[in-house]
mmCIF file of the N, C-alpha and C atoms, coordinates in Angstrom:
data_MODEL
# 
_entry.id   MODEL 
# 
loop_
_atom_site.group_PDB 
_atom_site.id 
_atom_site.type_symbol 
_atom_site.label_atom_id 
_atom_site.label_alt_id 
_atom_site.label_comp_id 
_atom_site.label_asym_id 
_atom_site.label_entity_id 
_atom_site.label_seq_id 
_atom_site.pdbx_PDB_ins_code 
_atom_site.Cartn_x 
_atom_site.Cartn_y 
_atom_site.Cartn_z 
_atom_site.occupancy 
_atom_site.B_iso_or_equiv 
_atom_site.pdbx_formal_charge 
_atom_site.auth_seq_id 
_atom_site.auth_comp_id 
_atom_site.auth_asym_id 
_atom_site.auth_atom_id 
_atom_site.pdbx_PDB_model_num 
ATOM 1   N N  . MET A 1 1  ? 9.873   -34.310 16.084  1.00 0.00 ? 1  MET A N  1 
ATOM 2   C CA . MET A 1 1  ? 8.774   -33.810 15.275  1.00 0.00 ? 1  MET A CA 1 
ATOM 3   C C  . MET A 1 1  ? 8.421   -32.368 15.636  1.00 0.00 ? 1  MET A C  1 
ATOM 4   N N  . LYS A 1 2  ? 8.485   -32.030 16.912  1.00 0.00 ? 2  LYS A N  1 
ATOM 5   C CA . LYS A 1 2  ? 8.161   -30.673 17.335  1.00 0.00 ? 2  LYS A CA 1 
ATOM 6   C C  . LYS A 1 2  ? 9.188   -29.682 16.803  1.00 0.00 ? 2  LYS A C  1 
ATOM 7   N N  . ILE A 1 3  ? 10.439  -30.104 16.715  1.00 0.00 ? 3  ILE A N  1 
ATOM 8   C CA . ILE A 1 3  ? 11.484  -29.208 16.208  1.00 0.00 ? 3  ILE A CA 1 
ATOM 9   C C  . ILE A 1 3  ? 11.249  -28.909 14.735  1.00 0.00 ? 3  ILE A C  1 
ATOM 10  N N  . ILE A 1 4  ? 10.844  -29.915 13.969  1.00 0.00 ? 4  ILE A N  1 
ATOM 11  C CA . ILE A 1 4  ? 10.559  -29.709 12.547  1.00 0.00 ? 4  ILE A CA 1 
ATOM 12  C C  . ILE A 1 4  ? 9.395   -28.741 12.390  1.00 0.00 ? 4  ILE A C  1 
ATOM 13  N N  . ASN A 1 5  ? 8.369   -28.878 13.200  1.00 0.00 ? 5  ASN A N  1 
ATOM 14  C CA . ASN A 1 5  ? 7.227   -27.958 13.140  1.00 0.00 ? 5  ASN A CA 1 
ATOM 15  C C  . ASN A 1 5  ? 7.656   -26.533 13.466  1.00 0.00 ? 5  ASN A C  1 
ATOM 16  N N  . LYS A 1 6  ? 8.494   -26.372 14.476  1.00 0.00 ? 6  LYS A N  1 
ATOM 17  C CA . LYS A 1 6  ? 8.971   -25.036 14.838  1.00 0.00 ? 6  LYS A CA 1 
ATOM 18  C C  . LYS A 1 6  ? 9.796   -24.433 13.717  1.00 0.00 ? 6  LYS A C  1 
ATOM 19  N N  . ILE A 1 7  ? 10.651  -25.240 13.103  1.00 0.00 ? 7  ILE A N  1 
ATOM 20  C CA . ILE A 1 7  ? 11.476  -24.751 11.995  1.00 0.00 ? 7  ILE A CA 1 
ATOM 21  C C  . ILE A 1 7  ? 10.593  -24.322 10.828  1.00 0.00 ? 7  ILE A C  1 
ATOM 22  N N  . LEU A 1 8  ? 9.575   -25.113 10.517  1.00 0.00 ? 8  LEU A N  1 
ATOM 23  C CA . LEU A 1 8  ? 8.667   -24.755 9.425   1.00 0.00 ? 8  LEU A CA 1 
ATOM 24  C C  . LEU A 1 8  ? 7.897   -23.471 9.726   1.00 0.00 ? 8  LEU A C  1 
ATOM 25  N N  . VAL A 1 9  ? 7.429   -23.320 10.937  1.00 0.00 ? 9  VAL A N  1 
ATOM 26  C CA . VAL A 1 9  ? 6.705   -22.102 11.317  1.00 0.00 ? 9  VAL A CA 1 
ATOM 27  C C  . VAL A 1 9  ? 7.614   -20.891 11.195  1.00 0.00 ? 9  VAL A C  1 
ATOM 28  N N  . ILE A 1 10 ? 8.823   -20.997 11.684  1.00 0.00 ? 10 ILE A N  1 
ATOM 29  C CA . ILE A 1 10 ? 9.776   -19.880 11.593  1.00 0.00 ? 10 ILE A CA 1 
ATOM 30  C C  . ILE A 1 10 ? 10.097  -19.576 10.136  1.00 0.00 ? 10 ILE A C  1 
ATOM 31  N N  . PHE A 1 11 ? 10.305  -20.608 9.332   1.00 0.00 ? 11 PHE A N  1 
ATOM 32  C CA . PHE A 1 11 ? 10.618  -20.412 7.920   1.00 0.00 ? 11 PHE A CA 1 
ATOM 33  C C  . PHE A 1 11 ? 9.501   -19.661 7.201   1.00 0.00 ? 11 PHE A C  1 
ATOM 34  N N  . PHE A 1 12 ? 8.258   -20.103 7.390   1.00 0.00 ? 12 PHE A N  1 
ATOM 35  C CA . PHE A 1 12 ? 7.143   -19.450 6.711   1.00 0.00 ? 12 PHE A CA 1 
ATOM 36  C C  . PHE A 1 12 ? 6.890   -18.043 7.249   1.00 0.00 ? 12 PHE A C  1 
ATOM 37  N N  . ALA A 1 13 ? 7.129   -17.821 8.515   1.00 0.00 ? 13 ALA A N  1 
ATOM 38  C CA . ALA A 1 13 ? 6.992   -16.470 9.070   1.00 0.00 ? 13 ALA A CA 1 
ATOM 39  C C  . ALA A 1 13 ? 8.024   -15.535 8.450   1.00 0.00 ? 13 ALA A C  1 
ATOM 40  N N  . LEU A 1 14 ? 9.246   -16.000 8.315   1.00 0.00 ? 14 LEU A N  1 
ATOM 41  C CA . LEU A 1 14 ? 10.286  -15.180 7.680   1.00 0.00 ? 14 LEU A CA 1 
ATOM 42  C C  . LEU A 1 14 ? 9.987   -14.960 6.205   1.00 0.00 ? 14 LEU A C  1 
ATOM 43  N N  . LEU A 1 15 ? 9.484   -15.973 5.541   1.00 0.00 ? 15 LEU A N  1 
ATOM 44  C CA . LEU A 1 15 ? 9.134   -15.849 4.130   1.00 0.00 ? 15 LEU A CA 1 
ATOM 45  C C  . LEU A 1 15 ? 8.031   -14.818 3.936   1.00 0.00 ? 15 LEU A C  1 
ATOM 46  N N  . LEU A 1 16 ? 7.003   -14.855 4.758   1.00 0.00 ? 16 LEU A N  1 
ATOM 47  C CA . LEU A 1 16 ? 5.909   -13.889 4.677   1.00 0.00 ? 16 LEU A CA 1 
ATOM 48  C C  . LEU A 1 16 ? 6.416   -12.484 4.968   1.00 0.00 ? 16 LEU A C  1 
ATOM 49  N N  . ASN A 1 17 ? 7.246   -12.343 5.966   1.00 0.00 ? 17 ASN A N  1 
ATOM 50  C CA . ASN A 1 17 ? 7.791   -11.044 6.330   1.00 0.00 ? 17 ASN A CA 1 
ATOM 51  C C  . ASN A 1 17 ? 8.633   -10.468 5.198   1.00 0.00 ? 17 ASN A C  1 
ATOM 52  N N  . THR A 1 18 ? 9.400   -11.294 4.516   1.00 0.00 ? 18 THR A N  1 
ATOM 53  C CA . THR A 1 18 ? 10.227  -10.838 3.402   1.00 0.00 ? 18 THR A CA 1 
ATOM 54  C C  . THR A 1 18 ? 9.358   -10.334 2.262   1.00 0.00 ? 18 THR A C  1 
ATOM 55  N N  . ASN A 1 19 ? 8.288   -11.044 1.946   1.00 0.00 ? 19 ASN A N  1 
ATOM 56  C CA . ASN A 1 19 ? 7.406   -10.617 0.864   1.00 0.00 ? 19 ASN A CA 1 
ATOM 57  C C  . ASN A 1 19 ? 6.746   -9.285  1.182   1.00 0.00 ? 19 ASN A C  1 
ATOM 58  N N  . LEU A 1 20 ? 6.367   -9.071  2.419   1.00 0.00 ? 20 LEU A N  1 
ATOM 59  C CA . LEU A 1 20 ? 5.747   -7.801  2.790   1.00 0.00 ? 20 LEU A CA 1 
ATOM 60  C C  . LEU A 1 20 ? 6.751   -6.664  2.706   1.00 0.00 ? 20 LEU A C  1 
ATOM 61  N N  . ALA A 1 21 ? 7.993   -6.927  3.027   1.00 0.00 ? 21 ALA A N  1 
ATOM 62  C CA . ALA A 1 21 ? 9.012   -5.881  2.990   1.00 0.00 ? 21 ALA A CA 1 
ATOM 63  C C  . ALA A 1 21 ? 9.342   -5.480  1.560   1.00 0.00 ? 21 ALA A C  1 
ATOM 64  N N  . LEU A 1 22 ? 9.221   -6.396  0.610   1.00 0.00 ? 22 LEU A N  1 
ATOM 65  C CA . LEU A 1 22 ? 9.551   -6.093  -0.775  1.00 0.00 ? 22 LEU A CA 1 
ATOM 66  C C  . LEU A 1 22 ? 8.452   -5.305  -1.477  1.00 0.00 ? 22 LEU A C  1 
ATOM 67  N N  . SER A 1 23 ? 7.229   -5.430  -1.021  1.00 0.00 ? 23 SER A N  1 
ATOM 68  C CA . SER A 1 23 ? 6.144   -4.700  -1.652  1.00 0.00 ? 23 SER A CA 1 
ATOM 69  C C  . SER A 1 23 ? 6.172   -3.239  -1.208  1.00 0.00 ? 23 SER A C  1 
ATOM 70  N N  . GLY A 1 24 ? 5.652   -2.369  -2.063  1.00 0.00 ? 24 GLY A N  1 
ATOM 71  C CA . GLY A 1 24 ? 5.640   -0.948  -1.741  1.00 0.00 ? 24 GLY A CA 1 
ATOM 72  C C  . GLY A 1 24 ? 4.594   -0.606  -0.696  1.00 0.00 ? 24 GLY A C  1 
ATOM 73  N N  . GLU A 1 25 ? 4.738   0.556   -0.131  1.00 0.00 ? 25 GLU A N  1 
ATOM 74  C CA . GLU A 1 25 ? 3.790   1.053   0.872   1.00 0.00 ? 25 GLU A CA 1 
ATOM 75  C C  . GLU A 1 25 ? 2.520   1.509   0.161   1.00 0.00 ? 25 GLU A C  1 
ATOM 76  N N  . LYS A 1 26 ? 1.365   1.182   0.728   1.00 0.00 ? 26 LYS A N  1 
ATOM 77  C CA . LYS A 1 26 ? 0.080   1.574   0.154   1.00 0.00 ? 26 LYS A CA 1 
ATOM 78  C C  . LYS A 1 26 ? -0.710  2.357   1.192   1.00 0.00 ? 26 LYS A C  1 
ATOM 79  N N  . TRP A 1 27 ? -1.157  3.543   0.788   1.00 0.00 ? 27 TRP A N  1 
ATOM 80  C CA . TRP A 1 27 ? -1.934  4.403   1.680   1.00 0.00 ? 27 TRP A CA 1 
ATOM 81  C C  . TRP A 1 27 ? -3.313  4.635   1.077   1.00 0.00 ? 27 TRP A C  1 
ATOM 82  N N  . ASP A 1 28 ? -4.316  4.786   1.939   1.00 0.00 ? 28 ASP A N  1 
ATOM 83  C CA . ASP A 1 28 ? -5.662  5.177   1.522   1.00 0.00 ? 28 ASP A CA 1 
ATOM 84  C C  . ASP A 1 28 ? -5.880  6.634   1.909   1.00 0.00 ? 28 ASP A C  1 
ATOM 85  N N  . MET A 1 29 ? -6.420  7.417   0.969   1.00 0.00 ? 29 MET A N  1 
ATOM 86  C CA . MET A 1 29 ? -6.697  8.833   1.220   1.00 0.00 ? 29 MET A CA 1 
ATOM 87  C C  . MET A 1 29 ? -8.194  9.071   1.031   1.00 0.00 ? 29 MET A C  1 
ATOM 88  N N  . ALA A 1 30 ? -8.889  9.279   2.126   1.00 0.00 ? 30 ALA A N  1 
ATOM 89  C CA . ALA A 1 30 ? -10.314 9.592   2.058   1.00 0.00 ? 30 ALA A CA 1 
ATOM 90  C C  . ALA A 1 30 ? -10.479 11.063  1.686   1.00 0.00 ? 30 ALA A C  1 
ATOM 91  N N  . LEU A 1 31 ? -11.389 11.336  0.766   1.00 0.00 ? 31 LEU A N  1 
ATOM 92  C CA . LEU A 1 31 ? -11.640 12.704  0.310   1.00 0.00 ? 31 LEU A CA 1 
ATOM 93  C C  . LEU A 1 31 ? -13.067 13.095  0.673   1.00 0.00 ? 31 LEU A C  1 
ATOM 94  N N  . ALA A 1 32 ? -13.237 14.310  1.127   1.00 0.00 ? 32 ALA A N  1 
ATOM 95  C CA . ALA A 1 32 ? -14.555 14.775  1.562   1.00 0.00 ? 32 ALA A CA 1 
ATOM 96  C C  . ALA A 1 32 ? -15.469 15.103  0.387   1.00 0.00 ? 32 ALA A C  1 
ATOM 97  N N  . TYR A 1 33 ? -14.883 15.328  -0.784  1.00 0.00 ? 33 TYR A N  1 
ATOM 98  C CA . TYR A 1 33 ? -15.663 15.755  -1.942  1.00 0.00 ? 33 TYR A CA 1 
ATOM 99  C C  . TYR A 1 33 ? -15.897 14.589  -2.894  1.00 0.00 ? 33 TYR A C  1 
ATOM 100 N N  . GLY A 1 34 ? -16.916 14.719  -3.737  1.00 0.00 ? 34 GLY A N  1 
ATOM 101 C CA . GLY A 1 34 ? -17.228 13.689  -4.714  1.00 0.00 ? 34 GLY A CA 1 
ATOM 102 C C  . GLY A 1 34 ? -16.189 13.615  -5.821  1.00 0.00 ? 34 GLY A C  1 
ATOM 103 N N  . ALA A 1 35 ? -16.306 12.591  -6.651  1.00 0.00 ? 35 ALA A N  1 
ATOM 104 C CA . ALA A 1 35 ? -15.313 12.341  -7.694  1.00 0.00 ? 35 ALA A CA 1 
ATOM 105 C C  . ALA A 1 35 ? -15.273 13.451  -8.745  1.00 0.00 ? 35 ALA A C  1 
ATOM 106 N N  . GLY A 1 36 ? -16.374 14.149  -8.978  1.00 0.00 ? 36 GLY A N  1 
ATOM 107 C CA . GLY A 1 36 ? -16.416 15.188  -9.993  1.00 0.00 ? 36 GLY A CA 1 
ATOM 108 C C  . GLY A 1 36 ? -15.853 16.527  -9.548  1.00 0.00 ? 36 GLY A C  1 
ATOM 109 N N  . ASN A 1 37 ? -15.557 16.688  -8.282  1.00 0.00 ? 37 ASN A N  1 
ATOM 110 C CA . ASN A 1 37 ? -15.071 17.948  -7.740  1.00 0.00 ? 37 ASN A CA 1 
ATOM 111 C C  . ASN A 1 37 ? -13.591 18.129  -8.044  1.00 0.00 ? 37 ASN A C  1 
ATOM 112 N N  . PHE A 1 38 ? -13.165 19.386  -8.245  1.00 0.00 ? 38 PHE A N  1 
ATOM 113 C CA . PHE A 1 38 ? -11.766 19.631  -8.594  1.00 0.00 ? 38 PHE A CA 1 
ATOM 114 C C  . PHE A 1 38 ? -10.810 19.282  -7.455  1.00 0.00 ? 38 PHE A C  1 
ATOM 115 N N  . HIS A 1 39 ? -11.293 19.312  -6.205  1.00 0.00 ? 39 HIS A N  1 
ATOM 116 C CA . HIS A 1 39 ? -10.441 18.903  -5.080  1.00 0.00 ? 39 HIS A CA 1 
ATOM 117 C C  . HIS A 1 39 ? -10.057 17.422  -5.217  1.00 0.00 ? 39 HIS A C  1 
ATOM 118 N N  . SER A 1 40 ? -11.018 16.612  -5.598  1.00 0.00 ? 40 SER A N  1 
ATOM 119 C CA . SER A 1 40 ? -10.750 15.187  -5.784  1.00 0.00 ? 40 SER A CA 1 
ATOM 120 C C  . SER A 1 40 ? -9.843  14.953  -6.983  1.00 0.00 ? 40 SER A C  1 
ATOM 121 N N  . ALA A 1 41 ? -10.048 15.725  -8.037  1.00 0.00 ? 41 ALA A N  1 
ATOM 122 C CA . ALA A 1 41 ? -9.182  15.594  -9.212  1.00 0.00 ? 41 ALA A CA 1 
ATOM 123 C C  . ALA A 1 41 ? -7.744  15.961  -8.863  1.00 0.00 ? 41 ALA A C  1 
ATOM 124 N N  . ASN A 1 42 ? -7.559  17.024  -8.087  1.00 0.00 ? 42 ASN A N  1 
ATOM 125 C CA . ASN A 1 42 ? -6.209  17.416  -7.665  1.00 0.00 ? 42 ASN A CA 1 
ATOM 126 C C  . ASN A 1 42 ? -5.574  16.354  -6.773  1.00 0.00 ? 42 ASN A C  1 
ATOM 127 N N  . ALA A 1 43 ? -6.350  15.774  -5.877  1.00 0.00 ? 43 ALA A N  1 
ATOM 128 C CA . ALA A 1 43 ? -5.824  14.731  -4.995  1.00 0.00 ? 43 ALA A CA 1 
ATOM 129 C C  . ALA A 1 43 ? -5.433  13.487  -5.791  1.00 0.00 ? 43 ALA A C  1 
ATOM 130 N N  . THR A 1 44 ? -6.222  13.147  -6.799  1.00 0.00 ? 44 THR A N  1 
ATOM 131 C CA . THR A 1 44 ? -5.898  11.999  -7.649  1.00 0.00 ? 44 THR A CA 1 
ATOM 132 C C  . THR A 1 44 ? -4.617  12.249  -8.425  1.00 0.00 ? 44 THR A C  1 
ATOM 133 N N  . GLU A 1 45 ? -4.462  13.447  -8.946  1.00 0.00 ? 45 GLU A N  1 
ATOM 134 C CA . GLU A 1 45 ? -3.229  13.803  -9.661  1.00 0.00 ? 45 GLU A CA 1 
ATOM 135 C C  . GLU A 1 45 ? -2.032  13.779  -8.715  1.00 0.00 ? 45 GLU A C  1 
ATOM 136 N N  . PHE A 1 46 ? -2.211  14.272  -7.503  1.00 0.00 ? 46 PHE A N  1 
ATOM 137 C CA . PHE A 1 46 ? -1.153  14.232  -6.494  1.00 0.00 ? 46 PHE A CA 1 
ATOM 138 C C  . PHE A 1 46 ? -0.744  12.789  -6.204  1.00 0.00 ? 46 PHE A C  1 
ATOM 139 N N  . ALA A 1 47 ? -1.733  11.911  -6.054  1.00 0.00 ? 47 ALA A N  1 
ATOM 140 C CA . ALA A 1 47 ? -1.445  10.503  -5.769  1.00 0.00 ? 47 ALA A CA 1 
ATOM 141 C C  . ALA A 1 47 ? -0.655  9.862   -6.908  1.00 0.00 ? 47 ALA A C  1 
ATOM 142 N N  . LYS A 1 48 ? -1.012  10.194  -8.144  1.00 0.00 ? 48 LYS A N  1 
ATOM 143 C CA . LYS A 1 48 ? -0.260  9.667   -9.290  1.00 0.00 ? 48 LYS A CA 1 
ATOM 144 C C  . LYS A 1 48 ? 1.172   10.175  -9.284  1.00 0.00 ? 48 LYS A C  1 
ATOM 145 N N  . ASN A 1 49 ? 1.349   11.462  -8.989  1.00 0.00 ? 49 ASN A N  1 
ATOM 146 C CA . ASN A 1 49 ? 2.696   12.031  -8.951  1.00 0.00 ? 49 ASN A CA 1 
ATOM 147 C C  . ASN A 1 49 ? 3.552   11.400  -7.856  1.00 0.00 ? 49 ASN A C  1 
ATOM 148 N N  . VAL A 1 50 ? 2.957   11.135  -6.707  1.00 0.00 ? 50 VAL A N  1 
ATOM 149 C CA . VAL A 1 50 ? 3.700   10.496  -5.612  1.00 0.00 ? 50 VAL A CA 1 
ATOM 150 C C  . VAL A 1 50 ? 4.169   9.109   -6.036  1.00 0.00 ? 50 VAL A C  1 
ATOM 151 N N  . THR A 1 51 ? 3.301   8.358   -6.704  1.00 0.00 ? 51 THR A N  1 
ATOM 152 C CA . THR A 1 51 ? 3.672   7.017   -7.157  1.00 0.00 ? 51 THR A CA 1 
ATOM 153 C C  . THR A 1 51 ? 4.816   7.076   -8.161  1.00 0.00 ? 51 THR A C  1 
ATOM 154 N N  . VAL A 1 52 ? 4.749   8.026   -9.087  1.00 0.00 ? 52 VAL A N  1 
ATOM 155 C CA . VAL A 1 52 ? 5.803   8.155   -10.102 1.00 0.00 ? 52 VAL A CA 1 
ATOM 156 C C  . VAL A 1 52 ? 7.114   8.602   -9.470  1.00 0.00 ? 52 VAL A C  1 
ATOM 157 N N  . LYS A 1 53 ? 7.064   9.626   -8.638  1.00 0.00 ? 53 LYS A N  1 
ATOM 158 C CA . LYS A 1 53 ? 8.286   10.177  -8.036  1.00 0.00 ? 53 LYS A CA 1 
ATOM 159 C C  . LYS A 1 53 ? 8.947   9.215   -7.054  1.00 0.00 ? 53 LYS A C  1 
ATOM 160 N N  . SER A 1 54 ? 8.156   8.338   -6.425  1.00 0.00 ? 54 SER A N  1 
ATOM 161 C CA . SER A 1 54 ? 8.734   7.391   -5.465  1.00 0.00 ? 54 SER A CA 1 
ATOM 162 C C  . SER A 1 54 ? 9.090   6.059   -6.130  1.00 0.00 ? 54 SER A C  1 
ATOM 163 N N  . ASP A 1 55 ? 8.966   5.988   -7.446  1.00 0.00 ? 55 ASP A N  1 
ATOM 164 C CA . ASP A 1 55 ? 9.246   4.755   -8.197  1.00 0.00 ? 55 ASP A CA 1 
ATOM 165 C C  . ASP A 1 55 ? 8.416   3.578   -7.691  1.00 0.00 ? 55 ASP A C  1 
ATOM 166 N N  . GLY A 1 56 ? 7.185   3.840   -7.308  1.00 0.00 ? 56 GLY A N  1 
ATOM 167 C CA . GLY A 1 56 ? 6.281   2.792   -6.859  1.00 0.00 ? 56 GLY A CA 1 
ATOM 168 C C  . GLY A 1 56 ? 6.470   2.353   -5.420  1.00 0.00 ? 56 GLY A C  1 
ATOM 169 N N  . LYS A 1 57 ? 7.370   2.998   -4.690  1.00 0.00 ? 57 LYS A N  1 
ATOM 170 C CA . LYS A 1 57 ? 7.587   2.624   -3.291  1.00 0.00 ? 57 LYS A CA 1 
ATOM 171 C C  . LYS A 1 57 ? 6.422   3.064   -2.411  1.00 0.00 ? 57 LYS A C  1 
ATOM 172 N N  . LEU A 1 58 ? 5.693   4.085   -2.855  1.00 0.00 ? 58 LEU A N  1 
ATOM 173 C CA . LEU A 1 58 ? 4.519   4.570   -2.129  1.00 0.00 ? 58 LEU A CA 1 
ATOM 174 C C  . LEU A 1 58 ? 3.393   4.772   -3.129  1.00 0.00 ? 58 LEU A C  1 
ATOM 175 N N  . THR A 1 59 ? 2.275   4.127   -2.882  1.00 0.00 ? 59 THR A N  1 
ATOM 176 C CA . THR A 1 59 ? 1.095   4.273   -3.726  1.00 0.00 ? 59 THR A CA 1 
ATOM 177 C C  . THR A 1 59 ? -0.049  4.775   -2.856  1.00 0.00 ? 59 THR A C  1 
ATOM 178 N N  . ILE A 1 60 ? -0.686  5.857   -3.304  1.00 0.00 ? 60 ILE A N  1 
ATOM 179 C CA . ILE A 1 60 ? -1.817  6.425   -2.575  1.00 0.00 ? 60 ILE A CA 1 
ATOM 180 C C  . ILE A 1 60 ? -3.086  6.132   -3.371  1.00 0.00 ? 60 ILE A C  1 
ATOM 181 N N  . PHE A 1 61 ? -4.064  5.533   -2.708  1.00 0.00 ? 61 PHE A N  1 
ATOM 182 C CA . PHE A 1 61 ? -5.357  5.265   -3.318  1.00 0.00 ? 61 PHE A CA 1 
ATOM 183 C C  . PHE A 1 61 ? -6.350  6.298   -2.803  1.00 0.00 ? 61 PHE A C  1 
ATOM 184 N N  . THR A 1 62 ? -6.935  7.075   -3.712  1.00 0.00 ? 62 THR A N  1 
ATOM 185 C CA . THR A 1 62 ? -7.898  8.098   -3.311  1.00 0.00 ? 62 THR A CA 1 
ATOM 186 C C  . THR A 1 62 ? -9.302  7.488   -3.285  1.00 0.00 ? 62 THR A C  1 
ATOM 187 N N  . HIS A 1 63 ? -10.095 7.952   -2.330  1.00 0.00 ? 63 HIS A N  1 
ATOM 188 C CA . HIS A 1 63 ? -11.476 7.492   -2.172  1.00 0.00 ? 63 HIS A CA 1 
ATOM 189 C C  . HIS A 1 63 ? -12.384 8.719   -2.086  1.00 0.00 ? 63 HIS A C  1 
ATOM 190 N N  . PRO A 1 64 ? -12.860 9.226   -3.245  1.00 0.00 ? 64 PRO A N  1 
ATOM 191 C CA . PRO A 1 64 ? -13.734 10.395  -3.239  1.00 0.00 ? 64 PRO A CA 1 
ATOM 192 C C  . PRO A 1 64 ? -15.032 10.129  -2.476  1.00 0.00 ? 64 PRO A C  1 
ATOM 193 N N  . GLY A 1 65 ? -15.488 11.131  -1.785  1.00 0.00 ? 65 GLY A N  1 
ATOM 194 C CA . GLY A 1 65 ? -16.734 11.019  -1.041  1.00 0.00 ? 65 GLY A CA 1 
ATOM 195 C C  . GLY A 1 65 ? -16.603 10.214  0.246   1.00 0.00 ? 65 GLY A C  1 
ATOM 196 N N  . GLY A 1 66 ? -15.391 10.071  0.734   1.00 0.00 ? 66 GLY A N  1 
ATOM 197 C CA . GLY A 1 66 ? -15.221 9.385   2.010   1.00 0.00 ? 66 GLY A CA 1 
ATOM 198 C C  . GLY A 1 66 ? -14.412 8.181   1.851   1.00 0.00 ? 66 GLY A C  1 
# 
């Protein structure tokens, strides 16, 4: 019974690890300026361009105002 439990734990650990590897990288970008500022608008446009150019392998989420 203990061997079956160990096999199940290893199986689910590998399954979880595989799912994480298939998903793209996600980054958070804190911005010092509010959402209406042109610095934040430029950072948002940059984040969109990174997502497009990397084919979704890297996604940057901007957070205006911190």
